[in-house]
MIBA-860828 format. One record per residue (C-alpha): z, x, y; residue number from 1; chain. Coordinates in steps of 0.25 Angstrom, whole numbers, plus 2048, in hexadecimal, padded with zeros to 3 digits. Example, Ala and Ser with C-alpha at 12.3 -4.5 7.8 and 13.67 -1.06 7.14 Angstrom:
! MIBA-860828
w, u, v, nr, kette
81F, 831, 7EE, 1, A
81D, 837, 7FC, 2, A
//
This chain:
! MIBA-860828
w, u, v, nr, kette
55B, AC0, 220, 1, A
54D, AC2, 227, 2, A
544, AB7, 22D, 3, A
53A, ABA, 223, 4, A
543, AB8, 217, 5, A
548, AAB, 21E, 6, A
539, AA6, 21F, 7, A
537, AA9, 211, 8, A
544, AA2, 20C, 9, A
541, A96, 214, 10, A
534, A96, 20E, 11, A
539, A97, 200, 12, A
543, A8B, 202, 13, A
539, A83, 208, 14, A
530, A85, 1FB, 15, A
53C, A82, 1F3, 16, A
53E, A75, 1F9, 17, A
539, A68, 1F1, 18, A
531, A62, 1FC, 19, A
531, A54, 1F4, 20, A
540, A54, 1F8, 21, A
546, A50, 205, 22, A
552, A59, 205, 23, A
55F, A56, 20E, 24, A
564, A5F, 217, 25, A
570, A62, 20F, 26, A
567, A65, 202, 27, A
55E, A6D, 20A, 28, A
56A, A76, 20F, 29, A
56F, A77, 200, 30, A
561, A7B, 1FB, 31, A
560, A87, 207, 32, A
56E, A8C, 203, 33, A
56B, A8D, 1F5, 34, A
55E, A94, 1F7, 35, A
565, A9E, 201, 36, A
571, AA1, 1F8, 37, A
567, AA3, 1EC, 38, A
55E, AAC, 1F3, 39, A
560, ABB, 1EF, 40, A
55A, AC0, 1FC, 41, A
565, AB9, 203, 42, A
571, ABF, 1FA, 43, A
574, ACA, 205, 44, A
578, ABF, 210, 45, A
585, ABB, 213, 46, A
589, AAD, 211, 47, A
588, AA9, 220, 48, A
57B, AB0, 221, 49, A
576, AA7, 216, 50, A
57C, A9B, 21D, 51, A
574, A9E, 22A, 52, A
567, A9F, 221, 53, A
56A, A93, 21A, 54, A
56B, A8B, 227, 55, A
55F, A92, 22D, 56, A
557, A8F, 221, 57, A
55B, A80, 221, 58, A
559, A7F, 231, 59, A
54A, A84, 22E, 60, A
549, A78, 225, 61, A
550, A6D, 22C, 62, A
554, A73, 239, 63, A
54E, A7B, 244, 64, A
54D, A88, 23E, 65, A
552, A93, 246, 66, A
556, A89, 251, 67, A
560, A81, 24A, 68, A
56C, A8A, 24C, 69, A
569, A89, 25B, 70, A
567, A7A, 25B, 71, A
575, A79, 253, 72, A
57B, A83, 25D, 73, A
581, A7A, 268, 74, A
583, A86, 272, 75, A
574, A87, 272, 76, A
56F, A7D, 27C, 77, A
560, A80, 27D, 78, A
557, A87, 273, 79, A
54A, A8D, 278, 80, A
53E, A92, 26F, 81, A
533, A99, 276, 82, A
52C, A9C, 269, 83, A
52F, A9E, 25B, 84, A
534, AAC, 25F, 85, A
53C, AA9, 26C, 86, A
549, AA0, 26B, 87, A
552, A9F, 276, 88, A
55F, A96, 279, 89, A
568, A92, 283, 90, A
576, A94, 27E, 91, A
583, A92, 287, 92, A
57A, A91, 293, 93, A
573, A9F, 291, 94, A
564, AA0, 28B, 95, A
562, AAB, 281, 96, A
557, AAF, 277, 97, A
55B, AAF, 269, 98, A
556, AB8, 25D, 99, A
550, AAE, 254, 100, A
542, AA8, 253, 101, A
53B, A9F, 24A, 102, A
533, AA6, 23F, 103, A
525, AA1, 244, 104, A
51F, A98, 24F, 105, A
51C, A8F, 243, 106, A
52A, A8D, 240, 107, A
52E, A89, 24F, 108, A
522, A7F, 24D, 109, A
528, A79, 241, 110, A
535, A78, 248, 111, A
52F, A71, 254, 112, A
527, A67, 24C, 113, A
534, A63, 245, 114, A
53B, A60, 252, 115, A
530, A58, 258, 116, A
52D, A50, 24C, 117, A
53B, A4C, 24B, 118, A
53A, A44, 258, 119, A
52D, A40, 255, 120, A
526, A49, 25F, 121, A
519, A51, 25E, 122, A
516, A5F, 263, 123, A
509, A67, 261, 124, A
4FE, A6F, 268, 125, A
4F9, A62, 26E, 126, A
506, A5D, 272, 127, A
50E, A6A, 273, 128, A
51A, A66, 27C, 129, A
526, A5C, 277, 130, A
534, A58, 279, 131, A
53C, A55, 26D, 132, A
54A, A56, 268, 133, A
553, A5A, 25D, 134, A
55B, A52, 254, 135, A
568, A56, 25C, 136, A
560, A50, 269, 137, A
55D, A5E, 26E, 138, A
550, A5E, 277, 139, A
545, A66, 273, 140, A
539, A6B, 27B, 141, A
52D, A70, 273, 142, A
520, A77, 279, 143, A
515, A7C, 26F, 144, A
509, A85, 270, 145, A
500, A87, 277, 146, A
50A, A82, 283, 147, A
514, A8B, 27E, 148, A
50E, A99, 27E, 149, A
518, AA1, 276, 150, A
518, A96, 26A, 151, A
521, A89, 268, 152, A
52B, A87, 273, 153, A
537, A7F, 270, 154, A
544, A7C, 279, 155, A
550, A74, 273, 156, A
55A, A6F, 27D, 157, A
566, A6C, 276, 158, A
570, A61, 27A, 159, A
580, A61, 277, 160, A
584, A5B, 26A, 161, A
58C, A51, 272, 162, A
587, A4D, 27F, 163, A
590, A53, 28B, 164, A
598, A49, 293, 165, A
59A, A49, 2A2, 166, A
5A8, A4D, 29F, 167, A
5A3, A5A, 298, 168, A
598, A5D, 2A4, 169, A
5A5, A5C, 2AE, 170, A
5AC, A66, 2A5, 171, A
59F, A6F, 2A6, 172, A
5A0, A6D, 2B5, 173, A
592, A66, 2B5, 174, A
597, A5D, 2BE, 175, A
5A5, A58, 2C5, 176, A
5AD, A4D, 2BF, 177, A
5AB, A45, 2CC, 178, A
59C, A46, 2CB, 179, A
59D, A41, 2BD, 180, A
5A6, A35, 2C1, 181, A
59B, A32, 2CB, 182, A
58F, A32, 2C2, 183, A
598, A2A, 2B8, 184, A
599, A1F, 2C3, 185, A
58A, A20, 2C7, 186, A
586, A1E, 2B8, 187, A
58F, A13, 2B5, 188, A
58A, A0C, 2C2, 189, A
57C, A0E, 2BD, 190, A
577, A17, 2C7, 191, A
569, A1D, 2C3, 192, A
56B, A2D, 2C2, 193, A
561, A38, 2C0, 194, A
565, A46, 2BB, 195, A
55D, A51, 2BF, 196, A
55D, A60, 2BC, 197, A
556, A6C, 2B7, 198, A
553, A70, 2A8, 199, A
561, A72, 2A1, 200, A
569, A6D, 2AC, 201, A
56F, A62, 2A3, 202, A
569, A55, 2A7, 203, A
568, A4F, 299, 204, A
577, A53, 296, 205, A
57B, A4D, 2A4, 206, A
573, A41, 2A1, 207, A
57A, A3F, 293, 208, A
588, A41, 29A, 209, A
585, A37, 2A5, 210, A
580, A2C, 29B, 211, A
58E, A2C, 295, 212, A
592, A24, 2A2, 213, A
589, A18, 29F, 214, A
591, A0D, 29A, 215, A
590, A0A, 28C, 216, A
58B, 9FB, 28D, 217, A
57F, A00, 292, 218, A
571, A01, 28C, 219, A
56A, A0E, 28F, 220, A
55C, A13, 28C, 221, A
559, A22, 28B, 222, A
54B, A27, 28D, 223, A
547, A36, 28A, 224, A
53C, A3F, 287, 225, A
544, A45, 27B, 226, A
551, A3E, 278, 227, A
55D, A47, 27C, 228, A
567, A3F, 283, 229, A
574, A3D, 27C, 230, A
57A, A30, 281, 231, A
585, A2D, 278, 232, A
58E, A22, 27F, 233, A
584, A17, 27F, 234, A
583, A0D, 274, 235, A
576, A05, 27A, 236, A
56D, A11, 27C, 237, A
55F, A12, 279, 238, A
558, A20, 279, 239, A
549, A21, 27B, 240, A
540, A2D, 279, 241, A
532, A30, 27D, 242, A
527, A33, 273, 243, A
51B, A3D, 274, 244, A
50D, A38, 271, 245, A
508, A3A, 263, 246, A
4FE, A44, 25F, 247, A
4F2, A39, 264, 248, A
4F9, A39, 271, 249, A
4FE, A2B, 26F, 250, A
50C, A25, 26E, 251, A
513, A2C, 279, 252, A
51F, A25, 27E, 253, A
524, A2A, 28C, 254, A
530, A29, 294, 255, A
529, A20, 29D, 256, A
527, A16, 291, 257, A
535, A18, 28D, 258, A
53A, A15, 29A, 259, A
532, A08, 29C, 260, A
536, A04, 28E, 261, A
544, A05, 290, 262, A
544, 9FB, 29C, 263, A
542, 9F1, 291, 264, A
54E, 9F5, 289, 265, A
558, 9EF, 293, 266, A
55E, 9FC, 296, 267, A
56A, 9FD, 2A0, 268, A
567, A0B, 2A2, 269, A
55B, A15, 29F, 270, A
55D, A23, 29D, 271, A
551, A2D, 29E, 272, A
554, A3A, 299, 273, A
54A, A41, 2A2, 274, A
53F, A3D, 2AB, 275, A
533, A48, 2AD, 276, A
527, A40, 2B1, 277, A
522, A32, 2B4, 278, A
52C, A2B, 2AC, 279, A
535, A2D, 2B9, 280, A
52E, A21, 2C0, 281, A
532, A18, 2B4, 282, A
541, A1D, 2B3, 283, A
542, A1A, 2C3, 284, A
53C, A0C, 2C1, 285, A
546, A0A, 2B6, 286, A
552, A0F, 2BF, 287, A
54B, A05, 2CA, 288, A
54A, 9F9, 2C1, 289, A
559, 9F6, 2BE, 290, A
55D, A02, 2B4, 291, A
567, A07, 2BC, 292, A
570, A13, 2B6, 293, A
564, A1A, 2B0, 294, A
565, A29, 2AF, 295, A
55B, A34, 2AD, 296, A
558, A43, 2B0, 297, A
54D, A4C, 2B5, 298, A
54A, A5A, 2B8, 299, A
54B, A5F, 2C7, 300, A
553, A6A, 2CF, 301, A
55A, A61, 2D8, 302, A
55D, A52, 2DB, 303, A
553, A52, 2E6, 304, A
549, A59, 2DC, 305, A
54B, A4F, 2D2, 306, A
546, A44, 2DC, 307, A
53A, A4B, 2DF, 308, A
537, A4D, 2D0, 309, A
539, A3F, 2CD, 310, A
52F, A3C, 2D8, 311, A
525, A45, 2D2, 312, A
528, A3F, 2C4, 313, A
525, A31, 2C9, 314, A
518, A35, 2D1, 315, A
513, A3C, 2C4, 316, A
512, A2D, 2BD, 317, A
510, A24, 2C9, 318, A
507, A23, 2D5, 319, A
512, A1F, 2DE, 320, A
515, A22, 2ED, 321, A
520, A2D, 2EF, 322, A
528, A24, 2F6, 323, A
528, A19, 2EB, 324, A
52D, A23, 2E1, 325, A
538, A29, 2EA, 326, A
53D, A1A, 2EC, 327, A
53D, A18, 2DE, 328, A
545, A25, 2DB, 329, A
54F, A22, 2E6, 330, A
551, A14, 2E1, 331, A
552, A17, 2D2, 332, A
55B, A24, 2D2, 333, A
569, A23, 2D7, 334, A
56E, A30, 2D4, 335, A
569, A3F, 2D0, 336, A
572, A48, 2C9, 337, A
56D, A56, 2CA, 338, A
571, A61, 2BF, 339, A
56E, A70, 2BF, 340, A
570, A7C, 2B6, 341, A
577, A87, 2C0, 342, A
575, A95, 2BE, 343, A
581, A97, 2B5, 344, A
57A, A8D, 2AC, 345, A
584, A82, 2AE, 346, A
57E, A73, 2AF, 347, A
584, A6C, 2BC, 348, A
581, A60, 2C4, 349, A
57D, A65, 2D1, 350, A
57B, A57, 2D8, 351, A
57D, A49, 2D7, 352, A
574, A42, 2E2, 353, A
573, A33, 2E5, 354, A
564, A2E, 2E8, 355, A
567, A26, 2F5, 356, A
559, A20, 2F8, 357, A
54D, A24, 301, 358, A
54D, A2A, 30E, 359, A
540, A2E, 316, 360, A
537, A2D, 308, 361, A
542, A36, 301, 362, A
54B, A33, 2F6, 363, A
559, A36, 2FC, 364, A
564, A3D, 2F4, 365, A
573, A3F, 2F7, 366, A
57A, A49, 2EF, 367, A
587, A43, 2EA, 368, A
58D, A4F, 2E2, 369, A
588, A5E, 2E4, 370, A
58B, A6A, 2DC, 371, A
591, A75, 2E5, 372, A
591, A84, 2DF, 373, A
59E, A8B, 2E3, 374, A
59D, A98, 2DD, 375, A
599, AA0, 2D0, 376, A
5A3, AA6, 2C8, 377, A
59F, AAF, 2BB, 378, A
591, AA9, 2BB, 379, A
596, A9B, 2BC, 380, A
592, A91, 2C7, 381, A
59F, A8A, 2CD, 382, A
59D, A7D, 2D4, 383, A
59E, A6E, 2D4, 384, A
598, A61, 2D7, 385, A
59D, A5D, 2E4, 386, A
59D, A4F, 2EB, 387, A
593, A4E, 2F6, 388, A
596, A48, 303, 389, A
58C, A3C, 300, 390, A
591, A30, 2F9, 391, A
589, A27, 2F0, 392, A
580, A1E, 2F8, 393, A
57C, A13, 2EE, 394, A
588, A0D, 2E8, 395, A
582, A00, 2E4, 396, A
582, A03, 2D6, 397, A
591, A07, 2D6, 398, A
594, 9F9, 2DC, 399, A
58C, 9F2, 2D2, 400, A
594, 9F9, 2C7, 401, A
5A1, 9F5, 2CF, 402, A
5A5, A03, 2D2, 403, A
5AD, A06, 2E0, 404, A
5A5, A10, 2E8, 405, A
5B2, A13, 2F0, 406, A
5BA, A15, 2E2, 407, A
5AF, A1E, 2DD, 408, A
5B0, A26, 2EA, 409, A
5A0, A27, 2EA, 410, A
//
């Protein structure tokens, strides 16, 4: 069956639908099945081929067209559309180009508008960049022409159907069992923890796993640009999401707005999915005003680089002396967990560091756990997270939580 025949059949099915009726999903599927089975042009197709085309026709009406099988495939972790003619996927850690495409640029644009309208977002020529999400929580980034030169560009970052637990991350050798127990103790003792790493290093996955250590009797507020956290163990959870400005440039709700509002919602902890700019100051101030145990993530190449990036973020939105900014960071953040994606495409915790305060005008970091590479075998990096000679300096929160430092060997 050719693409031309598919397009023609879909047009015929669309024209045969009663636009005054709202068909349920099952009714639409039955209608498409009947049309395919009765069409003489498809008589030579096998039963499995007919089933595939029924599914694709249905997806073209209710799903994401050629993308829907990729969205449904749990082995696909990322879908990258460079234009309506170029589709790449990351599958089992490898990126490859697929031999499929949208029938036209207009069809891809229709799919994009379906996605953004589903989460009350707007994307057009005057506002050509937007973050959105699919119904299953997958993160979507969209860039339209004239910014995207090849045509509409869309990147879909998928997440596991069930969020990974810390035990599963240990099985995947992302960190050691000892380090996981250490982080569990810190989370329960309300240390402020910041997760850093590059794109695709697993920051959101790690934050989800870490959130399972938050006691179930606490009230937690999550704040995100596009909701993607999957915190499933907390009954008293409020999830907030930013809103873009409307076509008139009004109505924007930023992360800064949400952080300020969350302080009036009696949170025990605040979880900011990712800080990227001026909202870093509001996050630090929240951590410094009694909201211990807060968690957040940010892009950086190392723990030290994360400190520098936080300084830049704060300074971009506030006219403050650098020394004051560094003091804010040093007093707000207790622990930085740095993740990375190694050359064998595995995601590992490379370092767990304590923010120990200020010395000579600089923020001081003490590594507590450091990843040590031991060898490489059959393309796989062999190594583990080792305990560093330094010990935890600030133990006041452990004392307040009634946890014995000696008993924990911290």
